[in-house]
C-alpha positions as CSV (number, residue, x, y, z in Angstrom):
1,X,-94.7,-23.8,163.3
2,X,-91.3,-23.1,163.4
3,X,-89.5,-26.1,162.0
4,X,-85.8,-26.8,161.9
5,X,-84.9,-29.7,159.2
6,X,-81.5,-31.5,159.9
7,X,-80.0,-33.3,156.8
8,X,-76.6,-34.4,155.7
9,X,-78.1,-34.0,152.0
10,X,-80.2,-31.2,150.7
11,X,-80.5,-29.0,147.6
12,X,-78.9,-28.8,145.1
13,X,-78.9,-32.6,145.8
14,X,-81.7,-34.5,144.9
15,X,-83.4,-35.8,147.9
16,X,-87.2,-36.1,148.9
17,X,-86.2,-33.7,151.9
18,X,-86.1,-30.9,149.3
19,X,-89.6,-31.2,148.5
20,X,-90.7,-31.9,152.3
21,X,-89.0,-28.5,153.1
22,X,-91.2,-27.1,150.0
23,X,-94.4,-28.8,151.2
24,X,-93.9,-27.2,154.9
25,X,-93.0,-23.8,153.6
26,X,-96.3,-23.9,151.4
27,X,-98.3,-24.6,154.3
28,X,-97.3,-21.4,155.9
29,X,-94.7,-22.8,158.6
30,X,-91.5,-21.3,159.1
31,X,-88.7,-23.3,158.1
32,X,-84.9,-23.4,158.6
33,X,-82.6,-26.2,157.3
34,X,-79.1,-27.2,158.5
35,X,-77.2,-29.2,156.2
36,X,-73.8,-30.0,154.9
37,X,-71.7,-29.0,151.9
38,X,-73.4,-30.5,148.4
39,X,-71.3,-33.4,147.3
40,X,-73.5,-36.4,146.6
41,X,-73.2,-38.8,144.5
42,X,-70.0,-37.7,142.9
43,X,-67.9,-37.5,146.2
44,X,-66.7,-34.0,145.5
45,X,-68.0,-30.6,146.6
46,X,-70.4,-29.3,143.8
47,X,-68.5,-26.6,141.4
48,X,-71.1,-24.3,141.6
49,X,-71.4,-24.2,145.2
50,X,-67.5,-23.4,145.3
51,X,-68.0,-20.6,142.9
52,X,-70.9,-19.3,144.7
53,X,-71.7,-20.4,148.2
54,X,-74.0,-17.8,148.8
55,X,-76.0,-18.4,146.3
56,X,-76.8,-21.7,147.8
57,X,-77.8,-19.6,151.4
58,X,-81.7,-19.6,150.4
59,X,-84.3,-22.3,148.8
60,X,-87.6,-21.2,148.3
61,X,-87.6,-18.6,150.9
62,X,-86.2,-20.9,153.4
63,X,-82.8,-20.0,154.8
64,X,-80.1,-22.8,154.5
65,X,-77.2,-23.2,157.3
66,X,-74.5,-25.4,156.0
67,X,-71.5,-26.7,158.0
68,X,-68.3,-28.2,156.9
69,X,-67.7,-31.9,156.0
70,X,-65.2,-34.4,154.6
71,X,-66.4,-35.1,150.8
72,X,-67.8,-38.7,150.4
73,X,-64.9,-39.3,147.9
74,X,-64.8,-42.9,146.4
75,X,-63.9,-45.2,149.0
76,X,-65.0,-46.6,152.5
77,X,-62.6,-44.6,154.8
78,X,-63.9,-41.6,152.9
79,X,-67.6,-42.3,153.5
80,X,-67.0,-42.9,157.3
81,X,-64.9,-39.5,157.5
82,X,-67.9,-38.0,155.3
83,X,-70.4,-39.3,158.0
84,X,-68.4,-38.5,161.1
85,X,-67.5,-35.1,159.9
86,X,-71.2,-34.1,159.8
87,X,-72.2,-35.3,162.6
88,X,-69.5,-33.4,164.4
89,X,-69.6,-30.1,162.8
90,X,-73.3,-30.1,163.1
91,X,-73.5,-30.7,166.6
92,X,-70.6,-28.3,167.3
93,X,-71.2,-25.6,164.5
94,X,-74.8,-25.6,164.3
95,X,-75.7,-24.7,167.5
96,X,-73.7,-21.5,166.8
97,X,-75.1,-20.8,163.5
98,X,-78.6,-21.1,164.9
99,X,-77.9,-18.9,168.0
100,X,-80.9,-16.8,168.8
101,X,-83.4,-18.7,167.0
102,X,-86.2,-20.8,168.5
103,X,-87.9,-23.8,167.1
104,X,-91.3,-25.7,168.0
105,X,-90.1,-29.0,166.4
106,X,-86.8,-30.6,164.8
107,X,-87.0,-32.9,161.8
108,X,-84.3,-35.4,160.6
109,X,-84.1,-36.8,157.3
110,X,-82.6,-39.9,158.0
111,X,-81.4,-41.9,155.3
112,X,-77.9,-43.2,155.6
113,X,-75.8,-42.0,157.9
114,X,-78.4,-42.4,161.0
115,X,-75.2,-40.2,162.6
116,X,-77.1,-37.4,161.2
117,X,-79.7,-37.3,164.0
118,X,-76.8,-36.5,166.6
119,X,-76.6,-32.5,165.9
120,X,-80.4,-32.9,166.1
121,X,-80.2,-34.2,169.5
122,X,-77.9,-31.5,170.7
123,X,-80.1,-29.0,169.4
124,X,-83.2,-30.9,171.1
125,X,-81.4,-30.3,174.4
126,X,-80.3,-26.4,173.6
127,X,-83.5,-25.5,171.9
128,X,-85.9,-27.5,174.0
129,X,-87.8,-28.6,170.9
130,X,-88.8,-32.3,170.0
131,X,-87.1,-34.2,167.3
132,X,-89.1,-36.3,164.8
133,X,-86.9,-38.5,162.9
134,X,-87.8,-39.9,159.5
135,X,-86.1,-43.4,158.9
136,X,-85.4,-44.6,155.3
137,X,-82.4,-46.8,156.0
138,X,-82.0,-49.2,159.0
139,X,-78.8,-49.1,161.0
140,X,-76.9,-51.3,161.6
141,X,-78.6,-53.5,159.3
142,X,-78.0,-51.6,156.1
143,X,-74.1,-51.3,157.0
144,X,-74.0,-54.9,157.2
145,X,-75.9,-55.7,153.9
146,X,-73.8,-53.2,151.9
147,X,-70.5,-54.4,153.4
148,X,-69.6,-51.1,154.7
149,X,-68.8,-53.0,158.2
150,X,-68.0,-56.5,158.6
151,X,-66.7,-56.5,161.9
152,X,-69.4,-57.7,164.4
153,X,-67.9,-56.0,167.6
154,X,-68.0,-52.4,165.3
155,X,-71.6,-53.4,164.3
156,X,-72.3,-53.9,167.8
157,X,-71.0,-50.5,168.8
158,X,-73.2,-48.8,165.9
159,X,-76.1,-50.8,167.4
160,X,-75.4,-49.2,170.8
161,X,-75.5,-45.6,169.3
162,X,-78.6,-46.3,167.2
163,X,-80.4,-47.5,170.5
164,X,-79.2,-44.2,172.2
165,X,-80.6,-42.3,169.5
166,X,-84.0,-43.9,169.3
167,X,-84.5,-43.7,172.7
168,X,-84.3,-39.8,172.5
169,X,-86.4,-39.2,169.5
170,X,-89.8,-37.5,170.4
171,X,-91.4,-39.2,167.4
172,X,-90.0,-42.0,164.8
173,X,-91.3,-42.1,161.4
174,X,-91.0,-45.0,159.2
175,X,-91.3,-45.4,155.6
176,X,-92.2,-49.1,155.8
177,X,-94.2,-50.8,158.1
178,X,-91.7,-53.5,158.1
179,X,-89.3,-51.1,160.2
180,X,-91.4,-51.7,163.5
181,X,-89.9,-54.8,164.7
182,X,-86.1,-53.5,164.1
183,X,-86.9,-50.5,166.0
184,X,-88.2,-52.1,169.1
185,X,-85.0,-54.4,169.1
186,X,-83.0,-51.3,169.4
187,X,-85.1,-49.5,172.0
188,X,-87.6,-47.3,170.2
189,X,-91.0,-46.7,172.2
190,X,-93.6,-48.5,170.4
191,X,-96.3,-45.6,171.1
192,X,-93.7,-43.0,169.4
193,X,-93.7,-44.8,166.1
194,X,-95.6,-43.5,163.2
195,X,-96.2,-44.7,159.7
196,X,-94.7,-42.0,157.1
197,X,-94.1,-43.5,153.8
198,X,-92.7,-41.7,150.8
199,X,-95.2,-39.6,149.1
200,X,-96.0,-38.4,145.5
201,X,-93.8,-35.5,144.6
202,X,-95.1,-32.9,142.6
203,X,-92.9,-33.6,139.5
204,X,-94.7,-37.0,139.3
205,X,-98.3,-35.8,140.1
206,X,-100.5,-36.7,137.3
207,X,-97.7,-39.2,135.8
208,X,-96.2,-38.6,132.5
209,X,-99.0,-37.8,130.6
210,X,-98.3,-36.1,127.2
211,X,-94.7,-35.0,128.2
212,X,-92.6,-35.0,125.3
213,X,-89.6,-37.6,125.8
214,X,-86.2,-36.2,126.5
215,X,-84.2,-35.6,123.5
216,X,-81.4,-37.9,124.8
217,X,-83.8,-40.5,124.0
218,X,-84.2,-39.9,120.2
219,X,-81.9,-42.6,119.0
220,X,-84.1,-44.9,121.0
221,X,-87.5,-44.0,119.5
222,X,-89.6,-47.4,118.5
223,X,-87.6,-49.4,120.9
224,X,-89.0,-51.3,123.9
225,X,-87.0,-49.3,126.9
226,X,-86.8,-50.3,130.2
227,X,-85.9,-47.6,132.5
228,X,-83.9,-47.5,135.6
229,X,-83.7,-44.1,137.4
230,X,-82.1,-42.9,140.6
231,X,-79.0,-44.0,142.4
232,X,-76.7,-46.7,141.0
233,X,-75.3,-48.3,144.3
234,X,-74.4,-51.8,145.5
235,X,-77.8,-52.2,147.1
236,X,-79.6,-51.9,143.7
237,X,-77.6,-55.2,142.5
238,X,-76.6,-54.0,138.9
239,X,-74.7,-57.3,138.3
240,X,-78.0,-59.1,138.2
241,X,-79.8,-56.6,136.4
242,X,-76.9,-56.9,133.5
243,X,-77.5,-60.6,133.7
244,X,-81.3,-60.2,132.9
245,X,-80.3,-58.0,130.3
246,X,-77.9,-60.7,128.7
247,X,-80.8,-63.4,129.0
248,X,-83.0,-60.8,126.8
249,X,-80.7,-59.9,124.3
250,X,-82.8,-62.0,121.9
251,X,-85.7,-59.4,122.2
252,X,-85.7,-57.3,119.2
253,X,-85.5,-53.4,119.8
254,X,-85.2,-54.1,123.8
255,X,-83.0,-51.4,125.2
256,X,-82.1,-50.8,129.0
257,X,-81.7,-47.1,129.7
258,X,-80.0,-45.9,132.9
259,X,-80.5,-42.6,134.2
260,X,-78.6,-41.9,137.1
261,X,-74.9,-42.3,138.9
262,X,-73.7,-43.5,142.2
263,X,-70.6,-45.3,144.0
264,X,-71.4,-48.5,142.0
265,X,-71.3,-47.2,138.4
266,X,-67.7,-48.2,137.4
267,X,-69.2,-51.7,138.5
268,X,-72.5,-51.4,136.2
269,X,-69.9,-50.5,133.4
270,X,-67.5,-53.4,133.8
271,X,-70.9,-55.9,133.9
272,X,-71.7,-53.9,130.6
273,X,-68.3,-54.8,129.3
274,X,-68.2,-58.3,130.5
275,X,-71.6,-59.5,128.9
276,X,-71.1,-57.4,125.9
277,X,-74.0,-55.3,126.2
278,X,-73.1,-52.1,124.9
279,X,-75.8,-52.1,122.2
280,X,-78.2,-52.9,124.6
281,X,-77.7,-51.1,127.7
282,X,-77.6,-47.2,127.5
283,X,-76.0,-45.2,130.1
284,X,-77.6,-41.4,130.1
285,X,-76.3,-39.9,133.3
286,X,-77.4,-38.1,136.0
287,X,-80.1,-35.5,135.5
288,X,-82.4,-33.4,137.7
289,X,-85.3,-34.5,139.2
290,X,-87.6,-32.0,137.3
291,X,-86.6,-33.8,134.1
292,X,-87.6,-37.0,135.2
293,X,-91.0,-37.2,133.7
294,X,-89.5,-36.4,130.0
295,X,-87.2,-39.4,130.4
296,X,-89.9,-41.8,131.7
297,X,-91.9,-40.7,129.1
298,X,-89.6,-42.3,126.6
299,X,-90.0,-45.6,128.2
300,X,-92.4,-48.4,128.3
301,X,-91.4,-49.8,131.5
302,X,-89.7,-48.8,135.0
303,X,-87.1,-51.0,136.6
304,X,-86.6,-51.0,140.6
305,X,-84.1,-53.5,141.9
306,X,-82.5,-54.4,145.4
307,X,-80.3,-57.0,146.4
308,X,-81.4,-60.0,148.2
309,X,-80.6,-59.0,152.0
310,X,-82.8,-59.3,154.9
311,X,-82.8,-55.7,155.7
312,X,-84.0,-54.6,152.0
313,X,-87.0,-56.9,152.2
314,X,-88.3,-54.3,154.9
315,X,-87.5,-51.2,152.5
316,X,-89.8,-49.6,150.1
317,X,-87.3,-47.7,147.7
318,X,-88.3,-44.1,147.2
319,X,-88.4,-44.4,143.6
320,X,-91.3,-47.0,143.9
321,X,-93.8,-43.9,144.7
322,X,-92.7,-41.9,141.6
323,X,-92.8,-45.0,139.2
324,X,-96.4,-45.8,140.4
325,X,-97.4,-42.4,139.7
326,X,-96.0,-42.5,136.1
327,X,-98.7,-44.3,134.8
328,X,-95.8,-46.9,133.3
329,X,-95.9,-50.7,134.4
330,X,-93.3,-51.5,136.8
331,X,-90.7,-54.4,136.8
332,X,-89.4,-54.7,140.4
333,X,-86.5,-57.1,141.2
334,X,-87.0,-57.2,145.0
335,X,-88.5,-58.8,148.0
336,X,-90.6,-58.0,150.7
337,X,-92.5,-54.5,151.1
338,X,-91.3,-53.4,147.8
339,X,-92.6,-56.4,146.0
340,X,-95.8,-56.3,147.9
341,X,-96.5,-52.8,146.8
342,X,-95.8,-53.4,143.4
343,X,-98.1,-56.6,143.2
344,X,-100.8,-55.2,145.3
345,X,-101.1,-52.2,143.1
346,X,-101.7,-54.4,140.2
347,X,-99.2,-51.8,138.1
348,X,-96.1,-54.1,137.8
349,X,-94.6,-57.3,137.8
350,X,-92.1,-58.4,140.6
351,X,-89.7,-60.9,140.6
352,X,-87.4,-62.0,143.6
353,X,-84.3,-60.0,144.7
354,X,-81.3,-61.0,142.5
355,X,-83.0,-63.2,140.5
356,X,-81.9,-62.5,137.1
357,X,-83.8,-65.1,135.3
358,X,-87.1,-64.3,136.8
359,X,-86.3,-60.5,136.1
360,X,-85.7,-61.4,132.4
361,X,-88.9,-63.8,132.1
362,X,-90.9,-60.8,133.6
363,X,-89.4,-58.4,130.7
364,X,-90.4,-61.2,128.3
365,X,-94.1,-61.3,129.6
366,X,-94.2,-57.3,129.5
367,X,-92.8,-57.3,126.0
368,X,-95.5,-59.7,124.7
369,X,-98.3,-57.8,126.4
370,X,-100.6,-55.4,124.3
371,X,-100.2,-51.7,124.5
372,X,-103.8,-51.7,125.9
373,X,-102.8,-54.1,128.6
374,X,-99.7,-52.0,129.6
375,X,-101.7,-48.8,129.7
376,X,-104.2,-50.6,132.2
377,X,-101.2,-51.6,134.4
378,X,-100.1,-48.1,134.5
379,X,-103.4,-46.7,135.6
380,X,-103.8,-49.4,138.3
381,X,-100.5,-48.0,139.6
382,X,-101.5,-44.5,139.6
383,X,-104.9,-45.1,141.4
384,X,-102.7,-47.2,144.1
385,X,-100.4,-44.3,144.4
386,X,-103.1,-41.5,144.7
387,X,-105.0,-43.6,147.4
388,X,-101.8,-44.5,149.3
389,X,-99.3,-42.2,149.2
390,X,-101.0,-38.5,148.6
391,X,-98.6,-35.5,149.5
392,X,-101.0,-33.3,151.0
393,X,-102.5,-36.1,153.3
394,X,-99.2,-37.1,154.5
395,X,-97.9,-33.9,155.2
396,X,-101.0,-33.1,157.4
397,X,-100.3,-36.2,159.2
398,X,-96.7,-35.1,159.9
399,X,-98.0,-31.4,161.3
400,X,-100.2,-33.3,163.6
401,X,-97.3,-35.7,165.0
402,X,-95.3,-32.4,165.4
403,X,-97.8,-30.8,167.5
404,X,-98.2,-34.1,169.8
405,X,-94.8,-34.3,170.4
406,X,-94.7,-30.6,171.2
407,X,-97.4,-30.8,173.7
408,X,-95.8,-33.8,175.2
409,X,-92.3,-32.4,175.3
410,X,-93.7,-29.1,176.9
């Protein structure tokens, strides 16, 4: 299969689409990527890319074509320009960069923004190839939930755009079964929807195992470390997490380790200062995905959180699959599908979204458990992840769906 991957985000940015590309190439498919300039999450184009753009033109024997965009910056205006600029440059320059190339299918990696699908729809028409879009964020619901857009008329216009895109996709892949109703409301054809959850990435297969803890964790050896790893955004509700940290400050040796960065990092620092948690909360910064098992090896529990918003009830954060595979207990402060998966796995304790007191209570429960009890939770999590989120099974399903879409398109 000749597969074109369209994604606003791609290596050297850390997103699951990178592993999708590797997995398709490993299976013998001819893969090409159309993407933007790497600038996530810091909001500036990476220095390494500026110094040597040519070094970022191939990834695991896959050719990567990049179109210009406005970097994300640090405010809502710049973010909007970032979204629009990729959509425009991808739709205008993408066909030129890909001239003379034929494809059997086009895959769209759709975490925010959904506007990243617009270049794919242009190429669908020009290349006569079906589009399969993988939805990780629901629009316009996510925009309203995080406060990016508050104007109802503008949200209505975004809704019209979403419906325009859904109706023209040959397959819509959803990371959560709970997405189905929203898709139908916005015009997606039910027979074209397929369940495609996040998979266990190779980095986390087999769990933490005997990995040596990252040297950055040496000062915290012997502590009870609760670790959050990933993007720090408004959706992750760090104020509630810090309130839980304040409520548990009396637990000897308890540390909250934050591995990651994002648009809400400054808010997190302000919350740490407001609660006087400088000795309890450790900010370890952003690190490559391949180092995450080493960081997790120094943790006793892994934290996932989402703010209390209806749209987030339908979402299973991508880190949940990685956490389950790690073999460590999970502390989940979220609602809906994410909480269901955590509880159903037997590998963690779930508390309601934005409920700092409930999260604090679950921390106390976990600390009070024996090491043997926590190890049993970790094994249950791993078994559940293997059964439900196997990489090979899900990639094989994608190839089958792409073939179906191609036959229908022809």
